[in-house]
N, C-alpha and C positions, 0 to 999 in steps of 0.2 A: 895662599899667603893671605886671602880674606880672612880665614879663620884665624889666623896668627893676630890679624890686626883686631878681629872682633874681641878675641879673649884678653889681648893686652888693654884693650881700650876700657874693658869691662873692669879689668883688674885695676887700672890707674883711676878709675870713677869709683872705685871701691864697691862694685856691685857684686863681685865676687871676692872669696878670700885668698884664693890662689890663682896662678894663671896654669890651667891643666894642661896648656901646649908646653910650657917649659921643659927643657931637658931634652926634648924631641929635636932632632935635624931634619933641615927640610931637605927635600931631595933637590939634585942638582939640574937647573932647566936648561935645555940647549937653546936660548933665547937672542941668539947672534943673528944680525940681520946678513942676509947674503950680500946684497950691493944696494948703492942708492943711485939713484938716475943723475945723470949730469944735467945742468941748465939747458944744453944744447937737446937731448933725448927726452926732458920735459917738455919743452917747447914745441918738439916733432909730436910727441903724444897728444899735446893738446888740440893741435892742428888736425890728427888722425882721428880725434873721439868725435862721436855724435854730438851734437848740442847737449842732450839730455843727460849724457855721462860728465861733460865738462865740470860742474861743481862737484861732484863725487872725488875726480880726479884732482882737481885744486885741493879740495878739502884734505885728502889723503897727503899730497904733497906738503902742505902747509902744517899738518898736524904730526906727520909721521907714523900716522895709523898703519896698522898691517890689514890684509885683506879680512882675517876673521874679525876684527873689530870694526871694521866698516860694513861687514856684511850683516853684522848681529845689531 
C-alpha cells in the first residue's frame, strides 16, 4: 500500500511520467479485527495491568492500534 501511495504521489507531482503501479491489482488483505473490548472489559484490564503497562493499554484503546503497530 505504501508503494502505491509513493508512485501515485510522484505521478501527481509530475516527478515521473507515468504510474508504474497502475494496472496491477492489489492483493486482498485479511484486515478484519476479531473483536473489541467492552467498556467493562477495558476497565477490568486497566485494574489488572501493572502500572508501567497502563499507558500502553490506554494508547491502544484510544487509537485502536493493533499489537504489531504498538510493538513496532
